[in-house]
VMD Tcl script that builds the backbone (N, CA, C; Angstrom):
set m [mol new atoms 453]
animate dup $m
set s [atomselect $m all]
$s set {name element resname resid chain x y z} {
  {N N UNK 1 A -31.573 192.394 -248.240}
  {CA C UNK 1 A -30.268 192.299 -247.606}
  {C C UNK 1 A -30.390 192.731 -246.147}
  {N N UNK 2 A -29.475 192.206 -245.363}
  {CA C UNK 2 A -29.508 192.504 -243.936}
  {C C UNK 2 A -28.092 192.593 -243.393}
  {N N UNK 3 A -27.941 193.444 -242.408}
  {CA C UNK 3 A -26.662 193.509 -241.703}
  {C C UNK 3 A -26.583 192.334 -240.741}
  {N N UNK 4 A -25.427 191.711 -240.691}
  {CA C UNK 4 A -25.206 190.601 -239.772}
  {C C UNK 4 A -24.159 191.011 -238.750}
  {N N UNK 5 A -24.245 190.405 -237.591}
  {CA C UNK 5 A -23.300 190.699 -236.521}
  {C C UNK 5 A -21.957 190.039 -236.816}
  {N N UNK 6 A -20.888 190.810 -236.701}
  {CA C UNK 6 A -19.555 190.248 -236.886}
  {C C UNK 6 A -19.121 189.621 -235.569}
  {N N UNK 7 A -18.774 188.352 -235.628}
  {CA C UNK 7 A -18.339 187.611 -234.450}
  {C C UNK 7 A -16.911 188.023 -234.107}
  {N N UNK 8 A -16.644 188.170 -232.822}
  {CA C UNK 8 A -15.337 188.687 -232.420}
  {C C UNK 8 A -14.673 187.841 -231.341}
  {N N UNK 9 A -13.386 188.050 -231.239}
  {CA C UNK 9 A -12.511 187.547 -230.188}
  {C C UNK 9 A -12.660 186.062 -229.912}
  {N N UNK 10 A -13.265 185.706 -228.790}
  {CA C UNK 10 A -13.311 184.310 -228.364}
  {C C UNK 10 A -14.548 183.561 -228.836}
  {N N UNK 11 A -15.304 184.109 -229.777}
  {CA C UNK 11 A -16.480 183.399 -230.277}
  {C C UNK 11 A -16.017 182.085 -230.913}
  {N N UNK 12 A -16.535 180.970 -230.453}
  {CA C UNK 12 A -16.058 179.651 -230.880}
  {C C UNK 12 A -16.259 179.386 -232.366}
  {N N UNK 13 A -17.208 180.051 -233.010}
  {CA C UNK 13 A -17.447 179.800 -234.430}
  {C C UNK 13 A -16.238 180.200 -235.286}
  {N N UNK 14 A -15.428 181.131 -234.777}
  {CA C UNK 14 A -14.240 181.553 -235.525}
  {C C UNK 14 A -13.195 180.438 -235.610}
  {N N UNK 15 A -13.288 179.447 -234.749}
  {CA C UNK 15 A -12.317 178.347 -234.710}
  {C C UNK 15 A -12.836 177.066 -235.365}
  {N N UNK 16 A -14.023 177.140 -235.956}
  {CA C UNK 16 A -14.609 175.948 -236.583}
  {C C UNK 16 A -14.353 175.957 -238.082}
  {N N UNK 17 A -14.180 174.752 -238.639}
  {CA C UNK 17 A -13.973 174.616 -240.078}
  {C C UNK 17 A -15.326 174.719 -240.789}
  {N N UNK 18 A -15.367 175.537 -241.811}
  {CA C UNK 18 A -16.599 175.750 -242.566}
  {C C UNK 18 A -16.838 174.601 -243.548}
  {N N UNK 19 A -18.114 174.357 -243.825}
  {CA C UNK 19 A -18.506 173.272 -244.724}
  {C C UNK 19 A -18.600 173.787 -246.151}
  {N N UNK 20 A -18.272 172.917 -247.098}
  {CA C UNK 20 A -18.387 173.267 -248.514}
  {C C UNK 20 A -19.838 173.531 -248.883}
  {N N UNK 21 A -20.019 174.402 -249.843}
  {CA C UNK 21 A -21.346 174.678 -250.392}
  {C C UNK 21 A -21.592 173.650 -251.489}
  {N N UNK 22 A -22.648 172.867 -251.329}
  {CA C UNK 22 A -22.955 171.806 -252.301}
  {C C UNK 22 A -23.746 172.335 -253.486}
  {N N UNK 23 A -24.594 173.331 -253.235}
  {CA C UNK 23 A -25.430 173.869 -254.305}
  {C C UNK 23 A -25.519 175.382 -254.165}
  {N N UNK 24 A -25.211 176.083 -255.248}
  {CA C UNK 24 A -25.345 177.540 -255.251}
  {C C UNK 24 A -26.800 177.858 -255.585}
  {N N UNK 25 A -27.497 178.445 -254.597}
  {CA C UNK 25 A -28.913 178.741 -254.771}
  {C C UNK 25 A -29.211 180.135 -254.207}
  {N N UNK 26 A -30.492 180.479 -254.176}
  {CA C UNK 26 A -30.883 181.812 -253.702}
  {C C UNK 26 A -30.492 182.036 -252.246}
  {N N UNK 27 A -30.539 181.007 -251.426}
  {CA C UNK 27 A -30.142 181.150 -250.008}
  {C C UNK 27 A -28.668 181.538 -249.905}
  {N N UNK 28 A -27.809 180.882 -250.690}
  {CA C UNK 28 A -26.375 181.203 -250.687}
  {C C UNK 28 A -26.160 182.624 -251.195}
  {N N UNK 29 A -26.858 182.996 -252.269}
  {CA C UNK 29 A -26.722 184.357 -252.807}
  {C C UNK 29 A -27.191 185.399 -251.789}
  {N N UNK 30 A -28.230 185.086 -251.002}
  {CA C UNK 30 A -28.715 186.004 -249.972}
  {C C UNK 30 A -27.650 186.182 -248.883}
  {N N UNK 31 A -27.019 185.099 -248.473}
  {CA C UNK 31 A -25.963 185.197 -247.465}
  {C C UNK 31 A -24.825 186.055 -247.998}
  {N N UNK 32 A -24.417 185.817 -249.241}
  {CA C UNK 32 A -23.351 186.617 -249.843}
  {C C UNK 32 A -23.728 188.106 -249.873}
  {N N UNK 33 A -24.965 188.402 -250.258}
  {CA C UNK 33 A -25.423 189.799 -250.295}
  {C C UNK 33 A -25.415 190.413 -248.900}
  {N N UNK 34 A -25.860 189.650 -247.898}
  {CA C UNK 34 A -25.821 190.135 -246.513}
  {C C UNK 34 A -24.381 190.410 -246.079}
  {N N UNK 35 A -23.479 189.522 -246.477}
  {CA C UNK 35 A -22.068 189.707 -246.124}
  {C C UNK 35 A -21.512 190.986 -246.748}
  {N N UNK 36 A -21.863 191.249 -248.007}
  {CA C UNK 36 A -21.401 192.474 -248.675}
  {C C UNK 36 A -21.953 193.701 -247.964}
  {N N UNK 37 A -23.246 193.674 -247.626}
  {CA C UNK 37 A -23.840 194.818 -246.932}
  {C C UNK 37 A -23.161 195.026 -245.574}
  {N N UNK 38 A -22.912 193.944 -244.869}
  {CA C UNK 38 A -22.234 194.036 -243.575}
  {C C UNK 38 A -20.837 194.617 -243.749}
  {N N UNK 39 A -20.112 194.131 -244.738}
  {CA C UNK 39 A -18.760 194.632 -245.015}
  {C C UNK 39 A -18.785 196.123 -245.324}
  {N N UNK 40 A -19.710 196.535 -246.175}
  {CA C UNK 40 A -19.777 197.941 -246.575}
  {C C UNK 40 A -20.217 198.860 -245.440}
  {N N UNK 41 A -20.808 198.298 -244.394}
  {CA C UNK 41 A -21.263 199.098 -243.263}
  {C C UNK 41 A -20.359 198.951 -242.044}
  {N N UNK 42 A -19.170 198.406 -242.260}
  {CA C UNK 42 A -18.195 198.230 -241.188}
  {C C UNK 42 A -16.943 199.021 -241.532}
  {N N UNK 43 A -16.532 199.957 -240.686}
  {CA C UNK 43 A -15.336 200.747 -240.990}
  {C C UNK 43 A -14.084 199.876 -241.131}
  {N N UNK 44 A -13.239 200.235 -242.068}
  {CA C UNK 44 A -11.929 199.618 -242.275}
  {C C UNK 44 A -11.984 198.160 -242.712}
  {N N UNK 45 A -13.090 197.731 -243.269}
  {CA C UNK 45 A -13.200 196.345 -243.716}
  {C C UNK 45 A -12.910 196.199 -245.198}
  {N N UNK 46 A -12.198 195.128 -245.541}
  {CA C UNK 46 A -11.926 194.835 -246.939}
  {C C UNK 46 A -12.474 193.489 -247.376}
  {N N UNK 47 A -12.762 192.622 -246.392}
  {CA C UNK 47 A -13.246 191.288 -246.726}
  {C C UNK 47 A -13.877 190.638 -245.501}
  {N N UNK 48 A -14.699 189.631 -245.775}
  {CA C UNK 48 A -15.341 188.851 -244.721}
  {C C UNK 48 A -15.456 187.403 -245.157}
  {N N UNK 49 A -15.243 186.503 -244.221}
  {CA C UNK 49 A -15.551 185.089 -244.409}
  {C C UNK 49 A -16.874 184.820 -243.699}
  {N N UNK 50 A -17.616 183.838 -244.184}
  {CA C UNK 50 A -18.966 183.594 -243.663}
  {C C UNK 50 A -18.984 183.282 -242.170}
  {N N UNK 51 A -17.974 182.576 -241.666}
  {CA C UNK 51 A -18.018 182.263 -240.236}
  {C C UNK 51 A -17.890 183.521 -239.376}
  {N N UNK 52 A -17.355 184.595 -239.941}
  {CA C UNK 52 A -17.267 185.856 -239.194}
  {C C UNK 52 A -18.645 186.465 -238.944}
  {N N UNK 53 A -19.652 186.021 -239.710}
  {CA C UNK 53 A -21.027 186.471 -239.476}
  {C C UNK 53 A -21.905 185.302 -239.033}
  {N N UNK 54 A -21.272 184.249 -238.517}
  {CA C UNK 54 A -22.022 183.159 -237.905}
  {C C UNK 54 A -22.513 182.075 -238.829}
  {N N UNK 55 A -21.987 182.012 -240.046}
  {CA C UNK 55 A -22.429 181.003 -241.023}
  {C C UNK 55 A -21.252 180.095 -241.348}
  {N N UNK 56 A -21.383 178.807 -241.053}
  {CA C UNK 56 A -20.283 177.857 -241.290}
  {C C UNK 56 A -20.337 177.265 -242.696}
  {N N UNK 57 A -20.217 178.121 -243.680}
  {CA C UNK 57 A -20.135 177.723 -245.091}
  {C C UNK 57 A -18.914 178.383 -245.701}
  {N N UNK 58 A -18.371 177.788 -246.742}
  {CA C UNK 58 A -17.145 178.279 -247.373}
  {C C UNK 58 A -17.491 179.411 -248.356}
  {N N UNK 59 A -17.734 180.585 -247.781}
  {CA C UNK 59 A -18.103 181.787 -248.535}
  {C C UNK 59 A -17.208 182.937 -248.111}
  {N N UNK 60 A -16.773 183.733 -249.090}
  {CA C UNK 60 A -15.936 184.901 -248.838}
  {C C UNK 60 A -16.417 186.041 -249.732}
  {N N UNK 61 A -16.441 187.243 -249.170}
  {CA C UNK 61 A -16.660 188.445 -249.982}
  {C C UNK 61 A -15.479 189.379 -249.768}
  {N N UNK 62 A -15.074 190.022 -250.864}
  {CA C UNK 62 A -13.931 190.942 -250.827}
  {C C UNK 62 A -14.294 192.193 -251.611}
  {N N UNK 63 A -13.986 193.350 -251.039}
  {CA C UNK 63 A -14.115 194.612 -251.762}
  {C C UNK 63 A -12.976 195.525 -251.328}
  {N N UNK 64 A -11.945 195.545 -252.165}
  {CA C UNK 64 A -10.778 196.389 -251.889}
  {C C UNK 64 A -10.808 197.657 -252.736}
  {N N UNK 65 A -12.005 198.022 -253.207}
  {CA C UNK 65 A -12.168 199.247 -253.976}
  {C C UNK 65 A -12.159 199.045 -255.479}
  {N N UNK 66 A -12.043 197.804 -255.923}
  {CA C UNK 66 A -12.036 197.514 -257.362}
  {C C UNK 66 A -13.207 196.618 -257.740}
  {N N UNK 67 A -14.282 196.691 -256.970}
  {CA C UNK 67 A -15.451 195.867 -257.221}
  {C C UNK 67 A -15.519 194.690 -256.266}
  {N N UNK 68 A -16.734 194.270 -255.993}
  {CA C UNK 68 A -16.976 193.173 -255.048}
  {C C UNK 68 A -16.678 191.832 -255.705}
  {N N UNK 69 A -15.981 190.980 -254.958}
  {CA C UNK 69 A -15.773 189.601 -255.363}
  {C C UNK 69 A -16.516 188.721 -254.372}
  {N N UNK 70 A -17.354 187.826 -254.887}
  {CA C UNK 70 A -18.086 186.860 -254.072}
  {C C UNK 70 A -17.563 185.484 -254.448}
  {N N UNK 71 A -16.992 184.788 -253.471}
  {CA C UNK 71 A -16.351 183.510 -253.733}
  {C C UNK 71 A -17.004 182.390 -252.928}
  {N N UNK 72 A -17.252 181.293 -253.606}
  {CA C UNK 72 A -17.847 180.112 -252.990}
  {C C UNK 72 A -16.836 178.972 -253.106}
  {N N UNK 73 A -16.558 178.326 -251.988}
  {CA C UNK 73 A -15.592 177.216 -251.922}
  {C C UNK 73 A -14.209 177.599 -252.484}
  {N N UNK 74 A -13.666 178.748 -252.076}
  {CA C UNK 74 A -12.353 179.138 -252.616}
  {C C UNK 74 A -11.233 178.226 -252.117}
  {N N UNK 75 A -10.287 177.955 -253.025}
  {CA C UNK 75 A -9.134 177.105 -252.726}
  {C C UNK 75 A -7.901 177.734 -253.360}
  {N N UNK 76 A -6.823 177.813 -252.587}
  {CA C UNK 76 A -5.547 178.275 -253.150}
  {C C UNK 76 A -4.931 177.101 -253.886}
  {N N UNK 77 A -4.715 177.274 -255.199}
  {CA C UNK 77 A -4.153 176.180 -255.993}
  {C C UNK 77 A -2.659 176.347 -256.242}
  {N N UNK 78 A -2.145 177.555 -256.088}
  {CA C UNK 78 A -0.702 177.761 -256.160}
  {C C UNK 78 A -0.344 179.073 -255.484}
  {N N UNK 79 A 0.908 179.152 -255.047}
  {CA C UNK 79 A 1.389 180.377 -254.411}
  {C C UNK 79 A 2.865 180.532 -254.717}
  {N N UNK 80 A 3.334 181.783 -254.654}
  {CA C UNK 80 A 4.739 182.096 -254.911}
  {C C UNK 80 A 5.199 183.218 -254.009}
  {N N UNK 81 A 6.476 183.185 -253.686}
  {CA C UNK 81 A 7.109 184.281 -252.969}
  {C C UNK 81 A 6.638 184.398 -251.539}
  {N N UNK 82 A 7.036 185.510 -250.929}
  {CA C UNK 82 A 6.665 185.774 -249.543}
  {C C UNK 82 A 6.562 187.263 -249.308}
  {N N UNK 83 A 5.596 187.636 -248.488}
  {CA C UNK 83 A 5.487 189.001 -247.977}
  {C C UNK 83 A 5.283 188.913 -246.472}
  {N N UNK 84 A 5.762 189.895 -245.773}
  {CA C UNK 84 A 5.666 189.949 -244.308}
  {C C UNK 84 A 5.151 191.333 -243.970}
  {N N UNK 85 A 3.828 191.465 -243.947}
  {CA C UNK 85 A 3.190 192.771 -243.854}
  {C C UNK 85 A 2.226 192.835 -242.669}
  {N N UNK 86 A 1.881 194.049 -242.240}
  {CA C UNK 86 A 0.880 194.202 -241.188}
  {C C UNK 86 A -0.484 193.681 -241.648}
  {N N UNK 87 A -1.221 193.140 -240.694}
  {CA C UNK 87 A -2.524 192.566 -240.984}
  {C C UNK 87 A -3.430 192.828 -239.786}
  {N N UNK 88 A -4.703 193.004 -240.054}
  {CA C UNK 88 A -5.700 193.171 -239.008}
  {C C UNK 88 A -6.943 192.385 -239.403}
  {N N UNK 89 A -7.951 192.399 -238.534}
  {CA C UNK 89 A -9.138 191.586 -238.784}
  {C C UNK 89 A -10.339 192.209 -238.094}
  {N N UNK 90 A -11.470 192.228 -238.789}
  {CA C UNK 90 A -12.689 192.775 -238.203}
  {C C UNK 90 A -13.144 191.978 -236.986}
  {N N UNK 91 A -12.740 190.714 -236.900}
  {CA C UNK 91 A -13.118 189.880 -235.750}
  {C C UNK 91 A -12.222 190.095 -234.535}
  {N N UNK 92 A -11.140 190.838 -234.707}
  {CA C UNK 92 A -10.232 191.128 -233.600}
  {C C UNK 92 A -9.935 192.625 -233.571}
  {N N UNK 93 A -10.971 193.428 -233.252}
  {CA C UNK 93 A -10.789 194.882 -233.281}
  {C C UNK 93 A -9.691 195.332 -232.326}
  {N N UNK 94 A -8.899 196.285 -232.798}
  {CA C UNK 94 A -7.841 196.858 -231.977}
  {C C UNK 94 A -6.531 196.090 -232.004}
  {N N UNK 95 A -6.492 194.959 -232.715}
  {CA C UNK 95 A -5.257 194.174 -232.819}
  {C C UNK 95 A -4.738 194.198 -234.250}
  {N N UNK 96 A -3.443 194.140 -234.379}
  {CA C UNK 96 A -2.816 193.956 -235.681}
  {C C UNK 96 A -1.508 193.229 -235.470}
  {N N UNK 97 A -1.026 192.631 -236.528}
  {CA C UNK 97 A 0.235 191.907 -236.441}
  {C C UNK 97 A 0.840 191.700 -237.805}
  {N N UNK 98 A 2.100 191.344 -237.804}
  {CA C UNK 98 A 2.782 191.048 -239.068}
  {C C UNK 98 A 2.720 189.541 -239.296}
  {N N UNK 99 A 2.275 189.180 -240.500}
  {CA C UNK 99 A 2.048 187.778 -240.850}
  {C C UNK 99 A 2.760 187.469 -242.158}
  {N N UNK 100 A 3.392 186.310 -242.219}
  {CA C UNK 100 A 4.015 185.857 -243.467}
  {C C UNK 100 A 2.949 185.222 -244.349}
  {N N UNK 101 A 2.847 185.739 -245.555}
  {CA C UNK 101 A 1.888 185.246 -246.549}
  {C C UNK 101 A 2.596 185.135 -247.895}
  {N N UNK 102 A 2.034 184.373 -248.822}
  {CA C UNK 102 A 2.602 184.349 -250.174}
  {C C UNK 102 A 2.503 185.728 -250.843}
  {N N UNK 103 A 3.454 186.030 -251.700}
  {CA C UNK 103 A 3.432 187.277 -252.462}
  {C C UNK 103 A 2.345 187.241 -253.538}
  {N N UNK 104 A 2.130 186.041 -254.101}
  {CA C UNK 104 A 1.088 185.890 -255.116}
  {C C UNK 104 A 0.428 184.524 -254.965}
  {N N UNK 105 A -0.836 184.464 -255.351}
  {CA C UNK 105 A -1.612 183.228 -255.273}
  {C C UNK 105 A -2.519 183.105 -256.485}
  {N N UNK 106 A -2.891 181.861 -256.756}
  {CA C UNK 106 A -3.968 181.572 -257.702}
  {C C UNK 106 A -5.047 180.863 -256.887}
  {N N UNK 107 A -6.261 181.399 -256.949}
  {CA C UNK 107 A -7.386 180.847 -256.207}
  {C C UNK 107 A -8.476 180.436 -257.189}
  {N N UNK 108 A -8.985 179.221 -256.997}
  {CA C UNK 108 A -10.140 178.755 -257.771}
  {C C UNK 108 A -11.336 178.748 -256.841}
  {N N UNK 109 A -12.489 179.130 -257.400}
  {CA C UNK 109 A -13.727 179.188 -256.626}
  {C C UNK 109 A -14.905 179.148 -257.587}
  {N N UNK 110 A -16.080 179.148 -257.018}
  {CA C UNK 110 A -17.296 179.362 -257.789}
  {C C UNK 110 A -17.747 180.792 -257.538}
  {N N UNK 111 A -18.401 181.393 -258.538}
  {CA C UNK 111 A -18.985 182.717 -258.326}
  {C C UNK 111 A -20.434 182.540 -257.855}
  {N N UNK 112 A -21.146 183.637 -257.690}
  {CA C UNK 112 A -22.503 183.564 -257.151}
  {C C UNK 112 A -23.499 182.883 -258.090}
  {N N UNK 113 A -23.093 182.627 -259.326}
  {CA C UNK 113 A -23.949 181.911 -260.272}
  {C C UNK 113 A -23.544 180.445 -260.406}
  {N N UNK 114 A -22.554 180.018 -259.602}
  {CA C UNK 114 A -22.112 178.634 -259.651}
  {C C UNK 114 A -21.105 178.346 -260.743}
  {N N UNK 115 A -20.587 179.397 -261.387}
  {CA C UNK 115 A -19.597 179.233 -262.453}
  {C C UNK 115 A -18.189 179.255 -261.862}
  {N N UNK 116 A -17.324 178.415 -262.398}
  {CA C UNK 116 A -15.940 178.386 -261.925}
  {C C UNK 116 A -15.232 179.680 -262.294}
  {N N UNK 117 A -14.417 180.157 -261.366}
  {CA C UNK 117 A -13.627 181.353 -261.602}
  {C C UNK 117 A -12.227 181.127 -261.044}
  {N N UNK 118 A -11.274 181.835 -261.608}
  {CA C UNK 118 A -9.892 181.729 -261.149}
  {C C UNK 118 A -9.356 183.142 -260.964}
  {N N UNK 119 A -8.759 183.385 -259.807}
  {CA C UNK 119 A -8.220 184.709 -259.500}
  {C C UNK 119 A -6.707 184.592 -259.365}
  {N N UNK 120 A -5.993 185.417 -260.109}
  {CA C UNK 120 A -4.539 185.549 -259.985}
  {C C UNK 120 A -4.312 186.841 -259.225}
  {N N UNK 121 A -3.760 186.728 -258.023}
  {CA C UNK 121 A -3.638 187.913 -257.165}
  {C C UNK 121 A -2.231 188.019 -256.609}
  {N N UNK 122 A -1.829 189.243 -256.346}
  {CA C UNK 122 A -0.530 189.473 -255.707}
  {C C UNK 122 A -0.681 190.571 -254.656}
  {N N UNK 123 A 0.369 190.705 -253.856}
  {CA C UNK 123 A 0.477 191.755 -252.854}
  {C C UNK 123 A -0.730 191.760 -251.899}
  {N N UNK 124 A -1.417 192.905 -251.765}
  {CA C UNK 124 A -2.483 193.039 -250.775}
  {C C UNK 124 A -3.638 192.064 -251.031}
  {N N UNK 125 A -4.026 191.899 -252.303}
  {CA C UNK 125 A -5.129 190.988 -252.620}
  {C C UNK 125 A -4.755 189.538 -252.289}
  {N N UNK 126 A -3.508 189.153 -252.538}
  {CA C UNK 126 A -3.064 187.796 -252.185}
  {C C UNK 126 A -3.146 187.598 -250.676}
  {N N UNK 127 A -2.685 188.587 -249.934}
  {CA C UNK 127 A -2.735 188.523 -248.463}
  {C C UNK 127 A -4.184 188.387 -247.995}
  {N N UNK 128 A -5.063 189.170 -248.580}
  {CA C UNK 128 A -6.468 189.163 -248.207}
  {C C UNK 128 A -7.103 187.796 -248.486}
  {N N UNK 129 A -6.844 187.239 -249.648}
  {CA C UNK 129 A -7.392 185.925 -249.989}
  {C C UNK 129 A -6.914 184.856 -249.008}
  {N N UNK 130 A -5.633 184.865 -248.702}
  {CA C UNK 130 A -5.078 183.891 -247.750}
  {C C UNK 130 A -5.716 184.053 -246.371}
  {N N UNK 131 A -5.864 185.277 -245.921}
  {CA C UNK 131 A -6.461 185.581 -244.614}
  {C C UNK 131 A -7.887 185.019 -244.538}
  {N N UNK 132 A -8.687 185.284 -245.578}
  {CA C UNK 132 A -10.089 184.845 -245.560}
  {C C UNK 132 A -10.218 183.335 -245.708}
  {N N UNK 133 A -9.401 182.723 -246.542}
  {CA C UNK 133 A -9.458 181.266 -246.697}
  {C C UNK 133 A -9.014 180.590 -245.407}
  {N N UNK 134 A -8.039 181.170 -244.711}
  {CA C UNK 134 A -7.683 180.667 -243.380}
  {C C UNK 134 A -8.904 180.677 -242.458}
  {N N UNK 135 A -9.672 181.777 -242.485}
  {CA C UNK 135 A -10.877 181.854 -241.651}
  {C C UNK 135 A -11.775 180.641 -241.880}
  {N N UNK 136 A -11.925 180.248 -243.139}
  {CA C UNK 136 A -12.818 179.131 -243.468}
  {C C UNK 136 A -12.345 177.819 -242.845}
  {N N UNK 137 A -11.063 177.764 -242.519}
  {CA C UNK 137 A -10.498 176.571 -241.879}
  {C C UNK 137 A -10.358 176.740 -240.365}
  {N N UNK 138 A -10.944 177.809 -239.814}
  {CA C UNK 138 A -10.885 178.040 -238.371}
  {C C UNK 138 A -9.559 178.596 -237.888}
  {N N UNK 139 A -8.774 179.145 -238.821}
  {CA C UNK 139 A -7.471 179.732 -238.490}
  {C C UNK 139 A -7.613 181.250 -238.557}
  {N N UNK 140 A -7.181 181.935 -237.503}
  {CA C UNK 140 A -7.260 183.392 -237.481}
  {C C UNK 140 A -5.847 183.985 -237.501}
  {N N UNK 141 A -5.760 185.227 -237.936}
  {CA C UNK 141 A -4.445 185.822 -238.173}
  {C C UNK 141 A -3.570 185.850 -236.923}
  {N N UNK 142 A -4.187 185.934 -235.732}
  {CA C UNK 142 A -3.361 185.980 -234.519}
  {C C UNK 142 A -2.622 184.659 -234.293}
  {N N UNK 143 A -3.108 183.578 -234.936}
  {CA C UNK 143 A -2.409 182.285 -234.848}
  {C C UNK 143 A -1.076 182.334 -235.592}
  {N N UNK 144 A -0.997 183.166 -236.615}
  {CA C UNK 144 A 0.176 183.203 -237.491}
  {C C UNK 144 A 1.039 184.448 -237.292}
  {N N UNK 145 A 0.526 185.421 -236.555}
  {CA C UNK 145 A 1.246 186.695 -236.401}
  {C C UNK 145 A 2.539 186.474 -235.616}
  {N N UNK 146 A 3.637 186.973 -236.176}
  {CA C UNK 146 A 4.923 186.897 -235.491}
  {C C UNK 146 A 5.099 188.087 -234.557}
  {N N UNK 147 A 4.408 189.144 -234.832}
  {CA C UNK 147 A 4.381 190.314 -233.958}
  {C C UNK 147 A 2.909 190.662 -233.802}
  {N N UNK 148 A 2.431 190.778 -232.599}
  {CA C UNK 148 A 1.046 191.135 -232.359}
  {C C UNK 148 A 0.991 192.374 -231.488}
  {N N UNK 149 A 0.241 193.384 -231.921}
  {CA C UNK 149 A 0.208 194.643 -231.205}
  {C C UNK 149 A -1.219 195.149 -231.097}
  {N N UNK 150 A -1.446 196.019 -230.135}
  {CA C UNK 150 A -2.745 196.664 -229.982}
  {C C UNK 150 A -2.643 198.091 -230.509}
  {N N UNK 151 A -3.791 198.575 -231.013}
  {CA C UNK 151 A -3.842 199.968 -231.492}
  {C C UNK 151 A -3.542 200.930 -230.377}
}
mol reanalyze $m
mol bondsrecalc $m
mol representation Tube
mol addrep $m
């Protein structure tokens, strides 16, 4: 495993759409492991999308204290309700804003073994999933923030 550099601010890779993973193999698992190590070695981080570490593939890792989730090609298949909560991003240090997100979501993805998985999430986890999946489409939270503030 290796620490990867988190891309920040005006890095153009943050605005590019990530490509689907066609085959789950050792290379993909290595990237996921690197992403987890990077996340765990970055203060105040709860999740990372692959483009945040310079890889244009549809990969997300999440660790909100209840175990690591590694997602390949995640897609939101349904959403309900609304929350309007503060949000921040490791790629935009010192900024935060309030963003409207669904209160709950269902996300389908592949796990690190290539098996289909489905996540039913609400509240903070739903917000996190939406934030990271947006990253995969080149959308960052400052695009959606209705209030944007600096620390």
